[in-house]
DOSERO-941614 format. One record per residue (C-alpha): z, x, y. Coordinates in pm, 1 decimal, always signed. Layout:
+----------+----------+----------+
!       zz !       xx !       yy !
+----------+----------+----------+
!        Z !        X !        Y !
...
+----------+----------+----------+
END
This chain:
+----------+----------+----------+
!       zz !       xx !       yy !
+----------+----------+----------+
!  +3539.0 !   +585.1 !  +4692.2 !
!  +3489.6 !   +810.1 !  +4362.1 !
!  +3436.9 !  +1117.0 !  +4403.7 !
!  +3140.9 !  +1350.5 !  +4291.5 !
!  +3403.0 !  +1543.3 !  +4023.6 !
!  +3510.3 !  +1180.9 !  +3939.2 !
!  +3126.8 !   +999.3 !  +3859.9 !
!  +3008.8 !  +1311.7 !  +3674.7 !
!  +3251.3 !  +1285.6 !  +3439.1 !
!  +3222.6 !   +891.9 !  +3422.8 !
!  +2839.3 !   +978.3 !  +3370.5 !
!  +2865.3 !  +1289.3 !  +3103.1 !
!  +3197.5 !  +1019.3 !  +2889.7 !
!  +2898.6 !   +785.5 !  +2813.0 !
!  +2672.4 !  +1011.1 !  +2741.9 !
!  +2891.8 !  +1164.4 !  +2562.3 !
!  +2957.5 !   +848.6 !  +2323.3 !
!  +2590.4 !   +759.6 !  +2309.2 !
!  +2514.5 !  +1047.0 !  +2205.6 !
!  +2844.3 !  +1043.0 !  +1962.0 !
!  +2648.5 !   +695.9 !  +1839.3 !
!  +2270.1 !   +830.9 !  +1809.2 !
!  +2420.7 !  +1102.8 !  +1566.9 !
!  +2551.7 !   +877.5 !  +1319.3 !
!  +2236.0 !   +735.0 !  +1282.8 !
!  +2071.1 !  +1053.6 !  +1244.6 !
!  +2365.4 !  +1150.4 !   +987.8 !
!  +2340.6 !   +717.0 !   +814.1 !
!  +1957.0 !   +864.9 !   +753.8 !
!  +1975.7 !  +1158.9 !   +640.8 !
!  +2216.1 !  +1022.6 !   +370.5 !
!  +1995.2 !   +763.3 !   +292.5 !
!  +1661.4 !  +1021.6 !   +202.1 !
!  +1929.3 !  +1209.8 !    +26.1 !
!  +2042.2 !   +966.9 !   -194.6 !
!  +1670.8 !   +846.4 !   -284.7 !
!  +1584.8 !  +1190.0 !   -334.4 !
!  +1829.8 !  +1234.5 !   -567.3 !
!  +1811.5 !   +878.0 !   -737.7 !
!  +1399.6 !  +1003.4 !   -800.4 !
!  +1495.8 !  +1341.2 !   -882.1 !
!  +1684.1 !  +1154.6 !  -1147.4 !
!  +1449.9 !   +883.7 !  -1289.2 !
!  +1106.0 !  +1058.9 !  -1225.8 !
!  +1224.1 !  +1454.2 !  -1330.3 !
!  +1568.1 !  +1413.9 !  -1548.6 !
!  +1400.0 !  +1168.6 !  -1789.2 !
!  +1070.3 !  +1297.6 !  -1763.4 !
!  +1183.6 !  +1613.0 !  -1872.1 !
!  +1334.5 !  +1618.5 !  -2177.1 !
!  +1165.2 !  +1544.4 !  -2522.1 !
!  +1334.2 !  +1233.8 !  -2624.6 !
!  +1174.8 !  +1045.3 !  -2336.8 !
!   +851.1 !  +1191.6 !  -2513.5 !
!   +948.2 !  +1122.8 !  -2855.3 !
!  +1054.5 !   +735.9 !  -2768.0 !
!   +696.8 !   +665.4 !  -2574.8 !
!   +513.1 !   +826.8 !  -2870.2 !
!   +718.9 !   +628.4 !  -3124.2 !
!   +630.5 !   +301.8 !  -2950.9 !
!   +354.5 !   +348.3 !  -2934.9 !
!   +292.4 !   +418.5 !  -3280.8 !
!   +509.2 !   +100.3 !  -3407.8 !
!   +289.5 !    -72.5 !  -3215.0 !
!    -16.0 !     -8.5 !  -3382.8 !
!   +156.7 !     +8.5 !  -3660.1 !
!   +219.2 !   -385.9 !  -3625.5 !
!    -88.0 !   -441.5 !  -3486.5 !
!   -310.6 !   -325.9 !  -3790.4 !
!   -417.8 !    +11.5 !  -3586.9 !
!   -484.7 !   -264.1 !  -3311.0 !
!   -248.5 !   -157.9 !  -3034.1 !
!   -105.3 !   -515.8 !  -2831.6 !
!   -122.3 !   -261.8 !  -2531.2 !
!   -307.0 !    -13.1 !  -2476.2 !
!   -170.8 !   +284.2 !  -2416.1 !
!   -211.4 !   +336.2 !  -2058.1 !
!    -63.8 !    -26.4 !  -1998.4 !
!   +191.3 !   +144.2 !  -2141.2 !
!   +250.3 !   +469.1 !  -1943.4 !
!   +281.3 !   +184.6 !  -1620.5 !
!   +559.0 !    +85.7 !  -1806.6 !
!   +713.2 !   +375.9 !  -1895.8 !
!   +681.1 !   +588.6 !  -1587.7 !
!   +894.0 !   +215.6 !  -1391.5 !
!  +1122.8 !   +293.5 !  -1601.0 !
!  +1152.5 !   +653.1 !  -1577.0 !
!  +1015.0 !   +799.1 !  -1911.5 !
!   +668.9 !   +946.1 !  -1746.1 !
!   +437.0 !   +959.6 !  -1496.7 !
!   +264.3 !   +701.0 !  -1244.6 !
!   -121.7 !   +614.4 !  -1382.7 !
!   -215.6 !   +370.9 !  -1196.9 !
!   -275.7 !   +485.6 !   -865.0 !
!    -22.3 !   +201.5 !   -665.4 !
!   +267.6 !   +373.3 !   -761.1 !
!   +471.9 !   +470.2 !   -353.7 !
!   +574.9 !   +789.3 !   -586.7 !
!   +811.4 !   +991.6 !   -253.9 !
!   +710.9 !  +1381.4 !   -280.0 !
!   +789.4 !  +1705.7 !    -70.3 !
!   +481.0 !  +1842.4 !   +169.3 !
!   +481.3 !  +2137.7 !   +298.1 !
!   +307.6 !  +2184.4 !   +645.3 !
!   +140.6 !  +1824.7 !   +688.9 !
!   -166.3 !  +1790.3 !   +877.7 !
!   -125.5 !  +1461.0 !  +1034.8 !
!   +222.5 !  +1279.0 !  +1160.9 !
!   +481.5 !  +1023.1 !  +1083.4 !
!   +485.1 !   +926.4 !  +1424.1 !
!   +183.9 !  +1006.1 !  +1633.0 !
!   +242.6 !  +1111.8 !  +2021.3 !
!   +203.0 !   +894.8 !  +2256.1 !
!   -184.1 !   +836.5 !  +2338.1 !
!   -128.2 !   +797.7 !  +2771.5 !
!   +169.1 !  +1021.0 !  +2823.8 !
!    +28.6 !  +1334.2 !  +2947.7 !
!   +334.7 !  +1560.6 !  +2907.9 !
!   +298.9 !  +1504.0 !  +2512.2 !
!   +190.4 !  +1860.6 !  +2361.5 !
!   -200.7 !  +1865.0 !  +2249.1 !
!   -547.5 !  +1987.6 !  +2365.7 !
!   -681.9 !  +1788.8 !  +2658.3 !
!   -902.0 !  +1815.8 !  +2939.1 !
!   -962.0 !  +1560.3 !  +3276.4 !
!  -1122.7 !  +1579.3 !  +3535.1 !
!  -1016.9 !  +1420.8 !  +3800.6 !
!  -1058.2 !  +1277.2 !  +4198.8 !
!   -727.9 !  +1234.4 !  +4420.6 !
!   -652.5 !  +1029.9 !  +4679.8 !
!   -612.3 !  +1197.2 !  +5008.0 !
!   -611.3 !  +1546.4 !  +4799.1 !
!   -831.4 !  +1794.8 !  +4558.0 !
!  -1082.3 !  +1737.4 !  +4283.8 !
!   -820.8 !  +1878.0 !  +4002.8 !
!   -879.3 !  +1985.8 !  +3663.2 !
!   -596.3 !  +1922.2 !  +3455.7 !
!   -591.7 !  +2094.2 !  +3117.4 !
!   -347.7 !  +2031.0 !  +2802.0 !
!   -344.6 !  +2398.1 !  +2527.1 !
!   -145.6 !  +2310.6 !  +2308.6 !
!    -50.2 !  +2066.4 !  +1987.4 !
!   +191.5 !  +1947.9 !  +1712.4 !
!   +146.9 !  +2124.6 !  +1410.8 !
!   +353.7 !  +1978.8 !  +1048.1 !
!   +656.1 !  +2169.4 !   +927.2 !
!   +820.9 !  +1988.2 !   +667.2 !
!   +803.5 !  +1592.4 !   +501.7 !
!   +887.1 !  +1365.8 !   +244.7 !
!   +729.1 !  +1101.7 !   +168.2 !
!   +585.9 !   +855.5 !    -38.7 !
!   +197.0 !   +814.2 !   -147.2 !
!     +5.2 !   +572.0 !    +27.4 !
!   -215.8 !   +627.1 !   +328.7 !
!   -250.0 !   +504.5 !   +710.1 !
!     -8.6 !   +394.3 !   +920.2 !
!   +240.1 !   +220.2 !   +709.7 !
!   +377.4 !   +558.8 !   +548.7 !
!   +758.9 !   +571.4 !   +502.6 !
!   +926.6 !   +903.5 !   +506.0 !
!  +1073.5 !  +1163.3 !   +725.6 !
!   +891.3 !  +1429.3 !   +880.9 !
!   +979.1 !  +1717.7 !  +1112.3 !
!   +750.1 !  +1896.6 !  +1307.4 !
!   +696.9 !  +2185.4 !  +1624.5 !
!   +502.6 !  +2125.3 !  +1926.8 !
!   +455.3 !  +2348.1 !  +2210.9 !
!   +163.5 !  +2353.7 !  +2483.1 !
!   +125.5 !  +2451.3 !  +2834.8 !
!    -22.8 !  +2158.1 !  +3083.2 !
!   -202.7 !  +2329.4 !  +3375.5 !
!   -352.4 !  +2245.6 !  +3682.0 !
!   -680.4 !  +2382.3 !  +3849.5 !
!   -821.5 !  +2289.5 !  +4211.7 !
!  -1186.1 !  +2308.0 !  +4233.5 !
!  -1198.8 !  +2257.3 !  +4600.0 !
!  -1003.9 !  +2605.4 !  +4604.3 !
!  -1181.0 !  +2830.0 !  +4385.8 !
!  -1053.8 !  +2693.7 !  +4075.8 !
!   -733.9 !  +2847.0 !  +4175.1 !
!   -422.6 !  +2737.0 !  +3977.0 !
!   -180.8 !  +2538.4 !  +4163.5 !
!    +96.8 !  +2451.0 !  +3936.0 !
!   +197.6 !  +2517.4 !  +3453.0 !
!   +412.6 !  +2298.7 !  +3282.6 !
!   +561.9 !  +2419.0 !  +2911.8 !
!   +708.4 !  +2264.9 !  +2676.1 !
!   +789.0 !  +2311.8 !  +2321.7 !
!  +1012.1 !  +2069.0 !  +2141.0 !
!  +1123.8 !  +1963.6 !  +1760.0 !
!  +1073.5 !  +1602.5 !  +1647.9 !
!  +1191.4 !  +1454.9 !  +1412.9 !
!  +1071.1 !  +1141.2 !  +1216.0 !
!  +1151.0 !   +801.8 !  +1059.3 !
!   +917.3 !   +582.9 !   +967.4 !
!  +1012.9 !   +229.0 !   +750.5 !
!   +617.5 !    +73.0 !   +738.5 !
!   +543.9 !    -75.9 !  +1039.2 !
!   +902.1 !    -15.5 !  +1211.2 !
!   +920.7 !   +446.9 !  +1277.5 !
!  +1140.7 !   +578.2 !  +1457.1 !
!  +1176.3 !   +941.9 !  +1665.5 !
!  +1509.6 !  +1167.3 !  +1769.4 !
!  +1433.9 !  +1580.1 !  +1885.1 !
!  +1469.1 !  +1805.7 !  +2093.2 !
!  +1242.5 !  +1948.5 !  +2351.7 !
!  +1237.8 !  +2249.9 !  +2616.3 !
!  +1029.8 !  +2181.0 !  +2934.7 !
!  +1008.9 !  +2477.0 !  +3253.0 !
!   +776.5 !  +2386.3 !  +3545.3 !
!   +641.9 !  +2696.3 !  +3757.9 !
!   +342.8 !  +2689.1 !  +4127.2 !
!    +97.0 !  +2907.9 !  +4058.8 !
!    +35.3 !  +3219.1 !  +4255.3 !
!   -266.8 !  +3178.9 !  +4395.5 !
!   -117.4 !  +2833.9 !  +4506.8 !
!   +211.7 !  +3004.9 !  +4681.6 !
!     -8.0 !  +3309.1 !  +4913.8 !
!   -212.6 !  +2974.6 !  +5057.0 !
!    +80.0 !  +2814.3 !  +5127.5 !
!   +356.6 !  +3071.4 !  +5193.6 !
!   +618.2 !  +2792.3 !  +5303.4 !
!   +645.2 !  +2568.1 !  +4988.4 !
!   +939.6 !  +2506.8 !  +4906.8 !
!   +991.2 !  +2597.2 !  +4556.2 !
!  +1234.9 !  +2459.1 !  +4278.4 !
!  +1311.0 !  +2593.1 !  +3879.6 !
!  +1195.3 !  +2239.6 !  +3784.7 !
!  +1365.4 !  +2236.0 !  +3411.0 !
!  +1507.6 !  +2009.8 !  +3113.7 !
!  +1664.3 !  +2104.2 !  +2791.4 !
!  +1605.8 !  +1695.7 !  +2638.4 !
!  +1745.1 !  +1518.2 !  +2335.3 !
!  +1508.3 !  +1201.3 !  +2270.7 !
!  +1543.1 !   +920.2 !  +2106.4 !
!  +1245.5 !   +627.0 !  +2056.1 !
!  +1123.5 !   +347.7 !  +1815.5 !
!   +786.3 !   +251.7 !  +1775.0 !
!   +684.1 !    -75.5 !  +1637.2 !
!   +281.2 !   -157.9 !  +1491.7 !
!   +179.4 !   -465.5 !  +1564.0 !
!   -140.5 !   -405.3 !  +1330.0 !
!   -268.1 !    -63.7 !  +1117.1 !
!   -447.4 !    +75.0 !  +1501.7 !
!   -198.4 !   -124.4 !  +1815.5 !
!   +134.9 !     +2.6 !  +1833.9 !
!   +409.6 !    -60.2 !  +2132.1 !
!   +684.2 !   +186.9 !  +2190.2 !
!   +985.8 !   +269.9 !  +2374.8 !
!  +1169.1 !   +641.5 !  +2461.1 !
!  +1502.0 !   +743.5 !  +2596.2 !
!  +1563.6 !  +1046.4 !  +2667.4 !
!  +1854.2 !  +1273.3 !  +2809.9 !
!  +1903.7 !  +1649.3 !  +2990.6 !
!  +2223.7 !  +1867.9 !  +2889.5 !
!  +2064.3 !  +2079.3 !  +3060.8 !
!  +1920.4 !  +2052.8 !  +3346.4 !
!  +1815.8 !  +2213.5 !  +3700.6 !
!  +1636.6 !  +2049.0 !  +4036.8 !
!  +1606.4 !  +1717.3 !  +3767.4 !
!  +1863.8 !  +1457.1 !  +3664.6 !
!  +1920.2 !  +1403.0 !  +3267.8 !
!  +1794.6 !  +1009.6 !  +3224.0 !
!  +1434.5 !   +944.3 !  +3129.3 !
!  +1302.0 !   +645.7 !  +2971.2 !
!   +864.6 !   +618.9 !  +2836.3 !
!   +747.0 !   +292.2 !  +2676.6 !
!   +338.9 !   +145.6 !  +2632.8 !
!   +107.0 !    +18.4 !  +2418.8 !
!   -209.5 !   +172.4 !  +2283.6 !
!   -494.9 !   +153.7 !  +2027.2 !
!   -616.3 !   +375.4 !  +1886.7 !
!   -835.2 !   +397.3 !  +1501.2 !
!   -605.2 !   +507.8 !  +1221.9 !
!   -916.0 !   +505.3 !   +980.3 !
!  -1199.1 !   +746.1 !   +897.3 !
!  -1487.1 !   +554.2 !  +1184.2 !
!  -1747.2 !   +722.9 !  +1146.3 !
!  -1998.0 !   +892.0 !  +1384.8 !
!  -1979.6 !   +526.4 !  +1562.4 !
!  -1613.0 !   +578.3 !  +1683.6 !
!  -1417.2 !   +286.0 !  +1770.9 !
!  -1220.1 !   +148.7 !  +2070.5 !
!   -903.7 !   +291.9 !  +2197.2 !
!   -717.5 !   +181.4 !  +2453.7 !
!   -299.4 !   +353.7 !  +2614.1 !
!    -52.9 !   +208.6 !  +2881.7 !
!   +224.5 !   +461.8 !  +2896.6 !
!   +526.7 !   +418.2 !  +3226.6 !
!   +735.7 !   +747.4 !  +3203.0 !
!  +1112.4 !   +650.8 !  +3439.5 !
!  +1295.4 !   +940.7 !  +3582.8 !
!  +1597.0 !   +973.9 !  +3706.4 !
!  +1600.0 !  +1221.6 !  +4032.3 !
!  +1346.2 !   +917.1 !  +4125.8 !
!  +1550.0 !   +698.2 !  +4108.3 !
!  +1408.1 !   +591.9 !  +3833.8 !
!  +1069.4 !   +585.9 !  +4008.9 !
!   +802.1 !   +716.8 !  +3779.2 !
!   +431.5 !   +703.7 !  +3703.2 !
!   +212.8 !   +455.7 !  +3529.2 !
!    -30.0 !   +579.8 !  +3324.9 !
!   -391.5 !   +404.0 !  +3172.2 !
!   -656.8 !   +511.2 !  +2995.5 !
!   -966.7 !   +322.5 !  +2814.5 !
!  -1298.9 !   +501.0 !  +2633.9 !
!  -1405.2 !   +605.9 !  +2278.7 !
!  -1213.2 !   +713.4 !  +1934.0 !
!  -1319.0 !   +867.5 !  +1607.3 !
!  -1125.0 !  +1046.5 !  +1330.1 !
!  -1322.5 !  +1177.4 !  +1042.5 !
!   -990.1 !  +1081.9 !   +765.6 !
!   -670.2 !   +958.1 !   +690.4 !
!   -498.0 !  +1244.7 !   +810.1 !
!   -743.3 !  +1477.5 !  +1073.8 !
!   -673.8 !  +1464.9 !  +1428.8 !
!   -800.6 !  +1235.1 !  +1656.3 !
!  -1069.6 !  +1318.2 !  +1936.6 !
!  -1072.9 !  +1045.4 !  +2239.2 !
!  -1344.9 !  +1038.2 !  +2523.0 !
!  -1294.6 !   +839.6 !  +2832.7 !
!  -1134.3 !   +715.0 !  +3179.1 !
!   -780.1 !   +823.1 !  +3322.2 !
!   -595.7 !   +661.5 !  +3607.4 !
!   -256.8 !   +775.4 !  +3682.7 !
!    -44.9 !   +632.7 !  +3974.7 !
!   +259.9 !   +740.3 !  +4080.8 !
!   +505.4 !  +1058.8 !  +4110.0 !
!   +297.4 !  +1373.3 !  +4017.0 !
!   +286.7 !  +1410.3 !  +3638.2 !
!   +306.7 !  +1849.3 !  +3771.2 !
!   +647.7 !  +1864.3 !  +3814.3 !
!   +713.5 !  +2149.5 !  +4027.7 !
!   +586.7 !  +1837.8 !  +4276.4 !
!   +755.1 !  +1587.2 !  +4140.6 !
!   +875.8 !  +1402.4 !  +4418.1 !
!   +497.9 !  +1354.5 !  +4548.3 !
!   +270.9 !  +1022.4 !  +4510.0 !
!    -42.9 !  +1080.0 !  +4349.3 !
!   -316.6 !   +891.0 !  +4220.8 !
!   -605.5 !  +1049.0 !  +4056.4 !
!   -885.1 !   +879.9 !  +3891.9 !
!  -1091.0 !  +1055.1 !  +3654.6 !
!  -1260.0 !  +1139.5 !  +3315.9 !
!  -1050.2 !  +1319.8 !  +3037.0 !
!  -1085.1 !  +1425.9 !  +2679.7 !
!   -788.9 !  +1482.6 !  +2399.0 !
!   -786.9 !  +1574.2 !  +2055.5 !
!   -385.4 !  +1438.9 !  +1947.1 !
!   -309.9 !  +1646.3 !  +1595.6 !
+----------+----------+----------+
END
């Protein structure tokens, strides 16, 4: 029978193999994006900036007018579009998917999973817990774009790469006991997203730590407080079935962890508007599963249903609806306790 140290060694070797493969994929994607950027720069910028390019364009238009007796065979806008496609000018058709850099983008390439209660956003849920108190779960935080290299189209099928920062405090209040703070989880991370159209992937890092509220410890002095924390590398993928519906899956591995175990898996399906909705809004639903190694790959199931609003392509999503959660607690100070929660929620996803 293998010893604990041998089992740990086997797990570490398997994990190392998996993440060497992961970082090779990252290196390939980085190389591809760099090569694309350099090619665009050489064709779009290098040639455009040369006096010879402008001279060639002017000369061809002039010859065209001479041959046609002053009435050009092709109008200048058509020629300009052609010149752009061969690297001699700027796009005037408005349909070309030029890649470009953006600093501090407002919208994500890879939106956070709507029914994943541990993602960073602004949110509040009034929940009735079976066999427990009325709870108020609040998330105070969000996602903030750092930079990206993307094409010019709008909507969920943009192509490119984007780096973001996300952080939040996820607090639970006991409303039946003077709004006491029962617990709070803190999360911060850096996701990097890659979009190839309908298929999207993301990799990144996040830290999460859980803390029990002082009021709870005063009321339950014998509570066995555990310092649940994780530093996680993750890799996920999503596929858009249409412009508002996607399926997704994600794996995370903690290279340092206290109380928790290394592996976790997230998967689900969701539908929500990605286009402007006006004041009428549009329906949304989201279903998410979260499996964790520290509870023998049990976890929690979350379902949400309601109405959503979005003012433009690059603004956040406001949602109002119902939430149901069943499984292990999503407040990780109580990670091994079973919960069944049902209530109403308000969410703003950046």
